[in-house]
Legacy VTK file of the C-alpha trace (Angstrom):
# vtk DataFile Version 3.0
C-alpha trace
ASCII
DATASET POLYDATA
POINTS 294 float
0.000 0.000 0.000
1.435 3.304 -1.024
2.025 6.153 1.290
-0.666 8.275 -0.399
-3.294 5.578 -0.026
-2.503 5.143 3.639
-2.835 8.901 4.212
-6.260 9.049 2.538
-7.502 6.130 4.619
-6.289 7.789 7.802
-8.110 11.006 6.933
-11.277 9.024 6.093
-11.079 7.150 9.368
-10.859 10.445 11.195
-13.880 11.871 9.324
-16.061 8.809 9.714
-16.433 8.968 13.510
-17.219 12.697 13.257
-19.809 12.022 10.552
-21.286 9.186 12.532
-21.459 11.346 15.660
-23.045 14.157 13.646
-25.637 11.799 12.229
-26.400 10.378 15.656
-26.707 13.904 17.141
-29.027 14.928 14.329
-31.253 11.932 14.973
-31.304 12.628 18.704
-32.208 16.282 18.193
-34.933 15.443 15.705
-36.376 12.838 18.076
-36.158 15.190 21.033
-37.949 17.909 19.090
-40.711 15.541 18.062
-41.502 14.508 21.644
-42.536 17.989 22.912
-44.613 18.548 19.788
-46.521 15.375 20.497
-46.866 16.269 24.161
-48.099 19.770 23.379
-50.585 18.465 20.855
-51.843 15.900 23.293
-52.098 18.534 26.022
-54.061 20.933 23.819
-56.412 18.196 22.785
-56.984 17.179 26.396
-57.444 20.750 27.700
-59.826 21.784 24.961
-62.021 18.779 25.487
-62.353 19.141 29.254
-62.165 22.937 29.486
-65.297 23.650 27.436
-67.400 21.408 29.601
-65.921 22.757 32.819
-66.492 26.331 31.645
-70.181 25.731 30.955
-70.655 23.970 34.281
-68.867 26.746 36.157
-70.911 29.460 34.435
-74.129 27.648 35.302
-73.047 27.277 38.939
-72.097 30.957 39.201
-75.405 32.034 37.674
-77.385 29.871 40.075
-75.340 31.128 43.036
-75.871 34.736 41.985
-79.634 34.273 41.748
-79.859 32.578 45.133
-77.564 35.119 46.838
-79.347 38.262 45.555
-83.117 37.786 45.236
-85.237 40.517 43.681
-85.889 43.312 46.217
-89.464 43.748 47.438
-91.283 46.422 49.434
-94.632 46.363 51.219
-97.413 47.932 49.172
-98.816 51.265 50.355
-102.108 51.126 52.252
-103.965 53.805 50.283
-104.049 53.744 46.494
-106.134 56.811 45.669
-107.298 60.200 46.893
-110.837 61.546 47.210
-112.021 64.440 45.074
-110.338 67.417 46.703
-113.294 69.816 46.635
-115.573 67.250 48.296
-113.506 66.422 51.397
-115.124 69.200 53.466
-118.842 69.010 54.247
-121.180 71.743 53.027
-122.117 72.687 56.584
-118.489 73.220 57.524
-117.901 75.321 54.423
-120.945 77.456 55.237
-119.497 78.112 58.692
-115.890 78.749 57.682
-116.283 80.526 54.321
-119.905 81.776 54.429
-119.595 84.103 51.467
-117.469 81.741 49.416
-118.257 80.280 46.035
-117.627 76.680 45.010
-114.136 75.412 45.599
-111.307 76.011 43.156
-109.528 72.776 42.339
-105.764 72.994 42.082
-103.915 71.866 38.973
-102.432 68.371 39.068
-101.016 65.936 36.544
-102.320 62.996 38.583
-105.154 63.594 41.061
-104.653 60.096 42.486
-101.285 61.284 43.802
-101.698 65.024 44.386
-104.930 66.991 44.813
-106.015 70.289 46.343
-108.948 72.680 46.609
-109.390 76.186 48.045
-112.240 78.477 49.060
-112.269 82.183 49.922
-114.890 84.433 51.474
-115.227 88.196 51.863
-118.061 89.328 54.099
-118.397 93.024 53.332
-120.015 95.047 56.135
-119.789 98.410 54.427
-118.372 101.207 56.564
-117.806 98.706 59.379
-115.231 96.895 57.296
-115.223 93.308 56.166
-114.179 89.852 57.240
-111.904 87.792 55.008
-111.450 84.015 55.203
-109.375 81.626 53.108
-109.414 77.828 53.346
-107.236 75.326 51.505
-106.952 71.539 51.664
-104.139 69.700 49.896
-103.359 65.973 49.826
-100.244 64.140 48.748
-100.081 60.354 48.444
-96.859 58.328 48.404
-96.399 54.990 46.650
-94.036 52.317 47.938
-90.839 52.121 45.923
-88.043 49.528 46.040
-85.391 52.250 45.812
-86.965 54.870 48.105
-88.823 52.713 50.638
-92.364 52.094 51.869
-95.102 54.621 51.210
-95.900 55.328 54.861
-92.222 56.022 55.610
-92.023 58.454 52.707
-95.174 60.118 54.005
-93.668 60.442 57.502
-90.585 62.125 56.080
-92.707 64.548 54.069
-94.891 65.249 57.101
-91.842 66.440 59.039
-90.668 68.537 56.108
-94.074 70.192 55.826
-94.019 71.158 59.471
-90.590 72.721 59.198
-91.624 74.670 56.123
-94.704 76.092 57.878
-92.735 77.123 60.934
-90.256 78.926 58.746
-92.721 81.167 56.888
-91.153 84.559 56.276
-92.669 87.339 58.346
-94.529 85.011 60.734
-94.940 86.349 64.276
-95.710 84.487 67.513
-95.304 81.041 65.950
-96.725 78.243 68.091
-96.810 74.499 67.422
-98.983 71.899 69.169
-99.962 68.271 68.594
-103.449 67.477 67.332
-105.162 64.357 68.665
-107.634 62.087 66.920
-106.577 63.063 63.399
-104.958 60.270 61.419
-101.737 58.632 62.570
-100.072 61.916 63.505
-101.024 65.570 63.221
-99.798 68.977 64.354
-101.042 72.552 64.340
-98.882 75.582 63.586
-100.363 79.024 64.249
-98.921 82.502 63.791
-99.740 86.126 62.916
-98.858 87.739 59.636
-99.072 91.493 59.315
-99.834 92.969 55.900
-100.923 96.390 54.709
-104.554 95.188 54.598
-104.483 94.086 58.223
-103.275 91.348 60.586
-103.953 87.847 59.338
-104.375 84.958 61.733
-102.940 81.809 60.146
-103.668 78.214 61.186
-102.069 75.231 59.459
-102.795 71.610 60.344
-100.513 68.962 58.875
-101.755 65.390 59.287
-100.603 61.988 58.101
-102.785 58.927 57.672
-100.870 55.893 56.388
-99.147 56.993 53.146
-101.115 60.236 52.668
-100.246 63.683 54.038
-103.078 66.224 54.395
-102.361 69.936 54.836
-105.127 72.339 55.881
-104.569 76.101 55.762
-107.137 78.465 57.242
-106.607 82.162 57.778
-108.732 85.177 58.500
-108.477 88.926 58.914
-110.609 91.932 59.705
-110.213 94.416 56.851
-111.024 98.096 56.441
-111.301 98.638 60.170
-113.186 95.472 61.111
-111.939 93.560 64.151
-109.354 90.798 63.913
-110.932 87.309 64.220
-110.325 85.245 67.325
-107.382 82.905 66.690
-108.678 80.194 69.022
-111.900 79.966 67.039
-109.938 79.670 63.797
-107.822 76.905 65.338
-110.916 74.828 66.152
-112.225 75.334 62.625
-108.928 74.258 61.031
-108.783 71.121 63.164
-112.354 70.264 62.210
-111.519 70.504 58.506
-108.409 68.339 58.979
-110.470 65.576 60.610
-113.032 65.674 57.809
-110.299 65.510 55.165
-108.549 62.565 56.830
-111.878 60.727 57.133
-112.537 61.368 53.427
-109.157 59.830 52.515
-109.805 56.654 54.485
-113.352 56.395 53.137
-112.162 56.760 49.539
-109.948 53.734 50.071
-112.695 51.615 51.606
-111.484 52.023 55.184
-114.041 53.003 57.786
-111.381 53.991 60.322
-113.737 53.195 63.202
-110.885 51.824 65.292
-109.352 55.280 65.628
-110.651 58.824 65.781
-110.062 60.636 62.543
-109.841 57.494 60.442
-106.220 56.525 61.042
-105.375 52.838 60.944
-102.142 52.754 62.900
-99.843 54.865 64.999
-100.698 57.662 67.394
-100.839 61.452 67.256
-97.488 63.084 67.789
-96.155 66.590 68.229
-95.038 68.491 65.175
-92.283 70.916 64.688
-92.857 72.473 61.259
-95.311 73.418 58.385
-95.961 73.469 54.650
-95.401 75.492 51.513
-99.149 75.907 51.184
-99.161 77.758 54.499
-96.939 80.526 53.228
-98.926 80.798 50.033
-102.250 80.923 51.849
-101.072 83.465 54.385
-99.527 85.832 51.871
-101.000 85.368 48.402
-104.644 84.942 49.335
-104.952 87.850 51.789
-103.278 90.113 49.249
-105.887 89.055 46.686
-108.703 89.919 49.063
-107.243 93.303 49.856
LINES 1 295
294 0 1 2 3 4 5 6 7 8 9 10 11 12 13 14 15 16 17 18 19 20 21 22 23 24 25 26 27 28 29 30 31 32 33 34 35 36 37 38 39 40 41 42 43 44 45 46 47 48 49 50 51 52 53 54 55 56 57 58 59 60 61 62 63 64 65 66 67 68 69 70 71 72 73 74 75 76 77 78 79 80 81 82 83 84 85 86 87 88 89 90 91 92 93 94 95 96 97 98 99 100 101 102 103 104 105 106 107 108 109 110 111 112 113 114 115 116 117 118 119 120 121 122 123 124 125 126 127 128 129 130 131 132 133 134 135 136 137 138 139 140 141 142 143 144 145 146 147 148 149 150 151 152 153 154 155 156 157 158 159 160 161 162 163 164 165 166 167 168 169 170 171 172 173 174 175 176 177 178 179 180 181 182 183 184 185 186 187 188 189 190 191 192 193 194 195 196 197 198 199 200 201 202 203 204 205 206 207 208 209 210 211 212 213 214 215 216 217 218 219 220 221 222 223 224 225 226 227 228 229 230 231 232 233 234 235 236 237 238 239 240 241 242 243 244 245 246 247 248 249 250 251 252 253 254 255 256 257 258 259 260 261 262 263 264 265 266 267 268 269 270 271 272 273 274 275 276 277 278 279 280 281 282 283 284 285 286 287 288 289 290 291 292 293
């Protein structure tokens, strides 16, 4: 064997192990790469099959849990669902006594008379050179419905009752303001009385605010002696205002099919309580109406 042949064989022997090792390494790498691909594919197939079912089951469980944990809110229905005709809540005899020279009542404007209603009467008894006697009477009613967001109707009425009283007590220009509870008129009632001096004369104002269930009734009654006539007796006006309030409360309960025989004044629950404030109608009756008469 020649020297050149021996050299070529030696070089080939050196390359062969390297080639063999390279081939083996290539096969190992290819095999190793194939294994994760198979594992990943198998994993995806397994996860997708079980995950869809688990997701639906979990969503159904969460929905059921949500429904059972938060039921639909409810609130007790209000006791009274309507109001009587405003101009008919006071008897004819009472009107003849309180506003003797008055015409038929003037019904107030309202978008829904089942929720808000009012009526007013005025009287001017002209005695010539001796002057004249002025009277103004107003009855307003406001009914509250139960609401899941605001609460029960009677609670809303109680809150408004307190607000009305505060408004009446805060009438601008009122002098000698006095507040007293009124018994036997609905579930709670209060009287606010004061004097209001105007250029026509001194007006004696009486406001009764009463609540029966989910309805608040406000009665305004004022009087004045004009053109030199004597000022009316405030105590007499107070009795008249209380009488009207009782008739109005009874009319509300009757309109809703409740006799109210278990309590004076037609209330169905609760007891009379002291009041601390009045209504917007009071300020309007004490200022606007007397000015009209003058």
